[in-house]
N, C-alpha and C positions, 0 to 999 in steps of 0.2 A: 692595741691594733688587733682586729679580728684576724684569726689565721686564715679564713676563707678570702681575705682580701689580697693575700701574697698569691700570685698567679703560679701555675705550672710553667716554668720558662721553657723556652726552646732554643734550638741552635740557631747560631747566627746563619742566615741564608747563604752566605758565601762559604762559610764552613762546611754546611750541610752538603752544598753542591759538591765541593772538592772532596768530600768523604765518598759521596756516591761515585764520582769519576774515578777516584782511587780503587773503589771496590770493582768497578766494571773493567777496569785496565789490569786488575790483579796486582796493584801497586801496594806495598807496605811501607810503613814508617822507615825512614832511612836508617833510625837508630834502634829498630826492633831487633831484638836479640836473635842471631841466626842459630838454629840447632848444630850447624857444623862447627860452631865454637865451643860448644859445651866443654867444660873441664870437669874430669873427676880425680878423685885422690888417688885411685888405683885404675890403671888401663885395662880392665877386664874385657876380654872379648864379649862375654855375656852381655856386657852393658853397651856395647855398640849399637847405636841407632840403625833401625830398620824401617822400611816403609810401614810395616804393620806396628812396629813399636817405636815412634820417635824419640828423641832424646828426653824431652821433658815430659811425656807421656810416660816414660819408665819411672821418672821421679815421682808423678802423681801416684802411680801403682805402688811404688815403695813405700811411700808415705801412708796411703791407705792401708797397707798390710803391716805396718809397724804395730806391735802390741800396744805401744801407748796410745795409739790413735783411737782404739776402743774405749779408752777411759775419759776421753772428752764427754761422753753422754752423761756422766755424773760429777762433772766438774762445774763449780758455780762460775756463772758469768758475772753477775752482779750480786744477787740476794741469796743468802744461805738461810739454813734451818726453815725452810717452807718446802712442803710437799705440794706441788702445783705443776701439772704438765703443760701449763699455758705460758709459763715464762721461760725466757731463753737460757739455754744452758750452753756450755762453751762449744758442743758439738754443732749446734745450729749457728752459733756465732761465725765459726770458721766458714761454714757454707754461705752465709750471707756476704761475708767479705769476699768470697771467690766470686759470687754472683755480680756483686757490685764492682769489682775490680776488673772482671771478664767484660763487663758491659762497657767500661771506660776503655779498656785495652783495645776491645774491637773497633771502637769508633777512631782511636787513634792509630789503628794500624799496627799494634804491638803483638807480641808473641803470647797469645792466650793461654798456652799450655804451660809456660813458665810462670806466668801470673797465677794460674791455678794451683800448680805445685807450691809456689811460697804462701799462698793464702791458705790451703789446707794443713801445711805444716807449721804455721807460725806461732801457733800456741800450744804444740804438742808437748813441751816441756813446763806448761804451766802447773802450779801447784793446786791443791784442793782449797776452797773458800776464796776464790779469786784473788783480787789484789791485796785483800787483807791477808790471806795466807801466805802470799808473795812476801809482804813486809815482815810477817812473823818469822818465816823461815830465814830470811836474811838476817835479821836480828840475832837469830840462834847461831848462825854460821858466823857472822862477823864477830860476835862476842868471843868466839873461840879461835879464830883464824885471822882475824883483820880483813877478811875477804868479803865479797858481797855476792848475793844471789840475785839474779835478774831473769825472768821467765825466757826471755827472747834468746839470752845466752845459753840457757839450758835446753831450749828447744834444739839449738845446733848440736849440743853434746848429745842429746838423745838420738838424732838422726846419724850423726857422724861417728860418735864414739862408743856408745853404748850398745846400739843395734848394728852400727857399721854397715849401713846398707849402700854405701857407694854413692850417697845422693851428690849432685853436681854442685860445684862451687857457686854457681849463679842462684840455685835454689837457696842453698844454706846462707849466702850473703843476703838475699832478701828476707830470709827469716830472721837472721840476726838483726837487720836494720830497720825491721818493721815498726818497731818503737812508736806506736800510735799515740802515745800520751803527749808527744811533742808537736804541736800544730805549727806548721810554716807555711807561709803564703808561696813561696818558690821553693820546690825541691829540685836541686840539682845532683847529678849522679857522683858518686865517689869513684875510686880507681882501685878497688881490691880485684887483683888480677891472678893471684895465687893462693894456695892453701897455706903457704908460709905466712902471707899477709894475713889471711883470715884467722889462723891460729893466733897472730899477734893481737889482732883487735879482740878476740875472745878473752885472751889473758888480760889485756887491758881493761876490759868492762868488769872482769872480776877482781881486779886489783884496786880500781880506781873508780869511785862512785860517779864521777863526772864524765868518765868516758862514754857512757851511754848516749849523752846528749849531743856527741860529736858525730854519731854515726851517720853515714850516708849510704843508701843503697847503690851499687855499682851499675845497675841497669834501670832504664826506664820503667821496666815492668815491675821492679822492686819498689820504685818510688809510687807506682798507682797502688799497689797493694797497701803501702803505709798509709796513704790518704784514704784508701777504701776502708781500713780498719777503723778510721774515725767515723766514716760515713755509716758504716753499719751498727755502731753503737748508740750514737747520739740520739736518733729518734726512737730506735727499738727499745732502749732502756726505760724510755718514758712511759712507754705502754705497760712494761712490766711494774714500774712504780705505781701507776694507776691501779693495775690489777691488784696489788698488795696494799693498797691504801696509804702509800707512802706520800703521794700527792692526789689531789682531789680530781684533777682533770688538766688537759693541756692548757687551760687558761693560766696556769701557775707559770707558764713560760712566755717570754716575750721574743719577736723576731721582727727584723727590719727588712729581710731580703730572702731568706731561705725558706721561711715557714716553720711551724712548729710541730707538724705531724710528720710521722716517718715518711710518708709517700713524697711529700713535697721536698723534704730534706735531700732525699735520695735523688729525686729527678733534678732537683735544682742544682745540687753540688755537682752531680753528674755532667750537666749540661754546661755549667760554669767551668769546670775544668777543661772539657773539651774545647770550648770556645777560646779558652786562655793558653791552652798548650798545643792544639793541633799544628803540627809542621815545625815545632821548636825542639830544642834539645832539653827541655825540662818540663817537669809537671807543676803547674801553677793555678792559683785562684785569683780572681779579681779582689780589688781591695774590699768591696762590698760584701762578697761572700766570705772572704777570710775573717773580716770584722765580725760578721754574723756567727760564723762558726765558733770563734773564740767566745762570743757572748752565750752561745748555747752550751758549750762545754762548761763555761763557768756557771751556769745555771744548774746544769746536770749535777755538777760537784757540790753546790750548795743544797740543793733540794733532794739529791738521790744518793750520790757517793760518799757523803759524810756519814751517811747510815749503812754504807755497804757492809754486808755481812753481819748486820745487827737487826734483822727482822724479828728477832726473838730477844733483842737486847743481850746477846751472848757473845758479842765480838771479843770482848776482853778475855772472856773465858777461854775462848779458842787460842788467844795468844800464850796463856798459861799452859794450856793442853800441849801447844807446840814445844814449849821449853821442856816440859816433863818427859814427853815422847822422844824428843831429840836426845836429851841426856840418858835415858834408859838405853835406847838402841846404840849410842855411842859406846857406853859402858859395856854392853854385850860384846860389840864388835871388838873392843880393845881386849876384852878378857878371852876372846875366841869362844864364847858360848854358842855352840851350833845348833841348840836347842831354840835360840832366839828367832823371832820372825825376820829378822834382818838377814839371817842366813837362810831360813827354811823358805820364806816367802819371796826375798829379794834376790839375793845371790844366786841360788839354784835356779830360779825362774829366769833371771836374765841370761845366766850361762846356757841355759837350754834354748832360749828363744833368740838369742843373738847370733848363733851359729858359728860364730868366730872367736868369742871371749870365753877363757876359762875361768873357773873359779879363783884359781891360784894366782893368775894374771890380775884378775880385778881386786882380789883381796890384798894384793901387794900396793895398792893405791892408798892415798891418804884417807884415813878413817872418817873424817868430816865430810868428805866428798861422797863417800859411799852413803852416809846417812842421808845428806842431802838429795842423793840420787832417789833413795827409797822414798823419803817424804814428799818429794815433788810428784812421784809417780802416783801417789795415792789419790783416790777419789774423795769427796766429802764423806760418803758413807763408809769406805774403807778406813779412813782415818779415825772416825769416831768409833767404829767398831773395834780396831785394834786398841785404841785407848781404853776402852771399857774391859777389854780382855786383859790388858797388862796391868791395869789400875782399878781393880773391881771395888776397892774401898774408897776411891777418891772421890770427894764431893764435886769434883769438876765434870759437868755434863752439858752437852749442848740440848737445848729444848726444840724440838721441831714443830712448827705449826701444822697439823695433820690436815689432810683433805677434808675432815668433816668438824673442824673446829668452830666454824662459824654456825653449826647446826644446833649448838647448846646440848 
């Protein structure tokens, strides 16, 4: 089927009329999260909402100013080992998620500042080298502790424990539960209402590999971000794959309802979600949209993600590099080698920038967790540079396709 034969779908006329009437009357969704109900771990007067700085606007600003946010810019979204400013990096991905989610949330009458806070923070704990790096780091961690690393769980740790910005429970819950790899036709809200419950979920996800699949955002705003995460990458990743020659064209993909190009996928999923969700207590897709989304994700996995991190056929090398770097840093930490980068670059920097954590307090924690914190914080280039510094004689090196590689 030619991709142009699938139209840009439009809102149901009755739904569109109802949305226009709501906007004219100033009505919001009855389940829109109210700023007045925000919950923070610490009741600091400085964090009380004002007209100038509402509750979730504060969260947005906190996230934008966390040092880890800067490192989005050089973290892989899908493809590593290539210098190309035209492909998506994780910093652009979170902006795309935010834009799509705010569009859906606005139509549904939800709290768009809560949506933006969740979207901008949802990947702040991600590893270098995308999901491949996440798998390698989890393998290193699990082999030594029996526990699991997941980027969504670590994003909560970054915002709530490492930098202690007093980000709200509602934002952290959405970050934890964004879990965009799990497509569901209907997303119903969970019931996390306290930090004790959030902490229990974080622990469960670290101890039990299956707990991730049971997470449910506790706000409709979190549900919107979760589905927007998928919408943002399904089509965009295809253009990156074409740019890098992984697939020849969009003709490699099939679609029955959504379309194959990014613009149609975003439009048609947005419209479908609003048509199916307006005025309800859940976020849903039609059966046709859901089935086509599953097909789109499956095709992306087969044609693109199976090669994730392997644009230069170096994916397995990075796995070995993770293991060597992890072992070296853990050994340095256990020995108390204060000349090691884990002390000089990580512990000292974290203590200086967190404003509330001291080196002594942090170093009293579990050593493997400290190493995980450090490795997860790295950008792709920082990781490869540190490896080369610590292992100058190692044959393990990534090979990056440079800007001029095709010029001969």
